[in-house]
N, C-alpha and C positions, 0 to 999 in steps of 0.2 A: 599799463602799456609797456611795450617793448622799446627799449632805448636804442637809438643808433649809436655806433661808436663815435667817440670824439674825433673831430677832424685833425688831420696832421697840422694844419695851421695853428690851431689852439694848443694841441699837445706839445708841439715843438716850441711854442712861445713860453711854455712852463718848464719843460724838461729838455735836457740835452739829447740830441738825436742819438748819440752813442749809447746813452743809458737806455733809451726806448728800444733800440736795436738789441741790447743785451738781454732785456726782459723777453722780447719776442723770441730770440734764439734759445734762451733757457726753456721757455714753454714748448717750443718746437722740438726740443731734444727730450721731452718727457717730464721736465720739471727739475727742481733743485731748490737751493736756499740762497737768498741774498744775505742773510745773517741768521743767527740761531733762532730768531723769532719769526722770520718772514719767509714763508714758503711760496714757491711758484710751482703750480701744477701745470699740466698740459693745457688746461682751459683758462689759466689765470690771465694771460695777456688779453684775450678777448673779453673776459669779464671786467678787467680793469679799464679797458677802453670804453666798454659799455657804461660802467659806473660814471666815468668822467663825462661821457656823452649825455647821460641822464641829467646830471647836474647842470650842464650847459643848456639842455633842452628846457629844463625848469625855468632858467633865466629867460629864455626866449618867450615862454608862455606868459610870464608876468610882464614883460615889456610889450608883448603883443596884446595885452589887456584881456587875455583869456581868463585869467584869475588874478586876484590881488596878491596872493601868497601861494607858495607851493612847497611840497616836501618831496625830496628825492630819497627813496628808501633803497639804498645801494650798498653793496659790498663788492670788493674789498673797500675798507675805509681809505682815507687819503691824507689826513693832516700831518702825518709824520714824514711823508715823502718829500725829499729835498730835490733840487734841480737834477742832480746827477746820482742820486742814491735813494733806494727804497729802504724802509725800516719800520719796525713796529706794526707789522701786518699790512703796511701800506705800500702800494706799488706806484700809482700815479696820484697826484694831488687833485682830488675832485673839486674842492672849493676853489683852489687857485685856477683851475681850468674854467670854472664858472665865472670867476672874476674877469679873466682875460676875455671870455666870450662876451661878457657885458660891455667891456670897454671897446673891443674890436667891432662887434656887430650891432651894438645898440647905443653906442655913444655915451655910456656911463662915465662920468668924470670923477665922482666921489663915491667910493665903495667902502662900506663898513663890514668887516668880517668879525663876527663874535663867535668865539670858540669856548663852549662851556663843557667840553669833554673833561673827564677827570685828569687826563694827561695833557701836558703842554703841547700845543700844535707847532712844534719846532720847524717842521717843513714849511708850513704856511708863513710863519714868521720870517724864515730865511729868504724865501722867494720874494717877499715884499719889503724887506728890511730897509731898503734904500729908496722906497717908492712913496712919494708924497701924495699920491692919489688914493691910496688904500690905507685905511685905519684898521689895524689889527689889534683886537682886544681879546686876551685869553684869561679866563678864570679857571684855576686848576689846583690840584693838590700839590703842596710844596714838598720838596725833597723826594720826588717820585720820578718814575720813568718819563721822559728820557734825560732828566737832570738839567734841563734848560728852563727858561721862563722866570728868571729873577725879576723883581720889581724895577731894577736899574737897567734892564735891557729896553731901550727906548727907540731904537732905530738909529740910522746914521745918514749923513749927507742930506739929500733932499727929503729923506724919510725920517729925520730926527723928530721925535715927538709923535710919530704915527704908529708906534708899537707901544701897547700898554699891557703890562703883565700884572695879574692879581693872584699871586700864590697864596693859598689858604691852608691853614693847618688841618691835618687829619681830624675827622670828627665834626667838620662843618656840615650843617644840615640846612633845612628849609629856612630857618630864621637868619642864619648867617649869610646864605646866598641872597635872600631877599634884601638884606641891608646893603650888601655889596652892589646889587643891581640898582637899588633906589638911590644910593649915595654916590656912586661912581659911574656906572654904565649908562643909566638913563640920562643924567645931565651931560655926559660926554657925547652920547649919540645926538642929543639936541643941539649941542654946540657944533658938531661936525656937519650935520644936515646932509646926509648921504642921498645919492640917487637910488641906491640899492643896499639892502642889508642881506648878507649871507651868514647863515648860522652853521658852524660845525657842531652839529647836534649829537654829542655823545651822551650816553645814558649810564656810563660806568661810575658816575658819582652817586648812583642809587644806593641806599642803605643795604640792599641785598645783593649787590654785585660782588663777585668773588675776587676781582682784580684791584680793588681800591679800598680806601678807608674813609670815604665820605658817607653822609647820612641823609641825602636828599630822598624825599618820598615821591611816589608817583604823582600825587597832587602837587608836590613842589615843582615838578617839571612843567606843569600847567602854569604855575605862577611865573617861572622863568620865561616862558613863552610870552605871556601877557606883558611882562616888563620889557622884554626884547621888542615887542611891538611898540611900546611907549618910547623906547630909545630910538627906534627907527622913524617915528613920527607917523601920524595917521595916514598920510598919503604915500609913504615910501614903500616901494616894492620889497618883498621879503621872500627869500628862498632858504629853507633849511635842508641840510644834507646830512644823512646819517653817518656817524663816526662809530665810536665804541659802544659797548653794552654787551655783557657776556652772561647774563642770566635771562633766559628767553622769556619767561613769564613777566618779569619786571620790565624787560626791554619792550615787549609788545604793549603792555599797559601804559608805559611812559610815553611811547610814541603816540598812542591814542590820545593821551592827555594833551600833547602838543598839537595834534591834528584838530582836536576839539576847539582849541583856542584859535588856531589859524583859520578855522572855518567860521569863527564868529561866536562860538560858545564860551561858557564860563570855565570849562575844564572840570575835572573831578573835585568833589568836596566831600567833607564828612568822613574822611578816612581815619583809621585809628592813629593815635599819637605815636610817632616814631621814637627811636631811642634818644636818650639825652645827648645833646650835641655840645661841642666845645663852647667854652664860656664867652660871655658878652665882651669882656675886656680884650681878649685875644683878637676878636674880629674888629673891634673898634680901633685897636692899635694898627692893624693891617690897613684898614680903610684910611686912617690918618696918614700912614706912610705913603700909600699909593696916591692919594689926593695931593700930597705935597709934591710928588714928582709930576703928576699930570698938570698941575696948575702952572708949571713952567712953560706949558705949551697951549693950554686950553683954559677958557674962562668957565670954570665949573665951581 
C-alpha cells in the first residue's frame, strides 16, 4: 500500500521544526548532504515523511485490530535521526514517530522499542532518554558506528532504567543472540508488560552484510522475531520497522523470515551452518554484566 506522509503533529513532537524545515529546503534546492554519510536528494523529504507515515499507519492498524502485528518496509531508515539532526542515512526517526502516534492517537501508556540493528539506535535513545513510558532496548555490535550504546547508558531523570544497551562483540551469531534474547530481553519484556512493541528491524547483523561484523543467519532473524514476540507477550501489539541491511538478497530473505513468524509461521529452518561465532564465555560475560545493571531497575 502507499503510505500517507506523517502528520505535522507527530513529526514536530519528535523533531525540531527548524530541522524539518532545513531538510525540506535542502531537498527543494535539489539536494545535498547532512553529513558525509547522509545524502538528501530532491525526493528525500517526501520519502522520509512517507516512511514515518507508514510506521505510524502500521501502529494504527494494530490498534484498530486489522492485524495483530505489522511490518513497515520503508526507506530511508530512521533510528540514527536525533531531534535536531539527521545522520547515518537517517532523516526522520520512523520508530519514534510510531511511538508518539501510539501515545497521542491510541492511548498507549507503555511502549517497548527493541532495536536489533547492527548499529546502536542513538537517535531513538536520545529522543526517549528521559521518558519513563518508553523502554528502549538495543542489542548491537560494540565499538562500531555511531560509537554510542554502552551498557552503562541507562536513561536519566524519569527515564532512568528505561534505556537498556547490550553491546556484543564482533562475531556474535545465532547462538549468542539467542542467549541474549532468552536471558535478558524476554524476561525484561515480561517485566515491563508493554501496550505495544516496536522493533527497529535492521538486518545488517547478517553474516553476509558488508557493513558489519556479526554472523546472524537468515533463519536466525526468524528466531529473533519469535523471541521478540515472547518478550512482547502473546496479546501485545507488535510493529516492526525496517532499518539497516545492505546486501539485497540477504536482506530480502531475512525480512521474509520475520514476516513468516509475524504471520504465525515457524520461520525458515534447515539452513546450512554459518561461520563459527564468538566464544560462549564472551557472551556469558556480557549477559552477566548487562543483567547486573538491569536488575537495579527491573525484576529479571
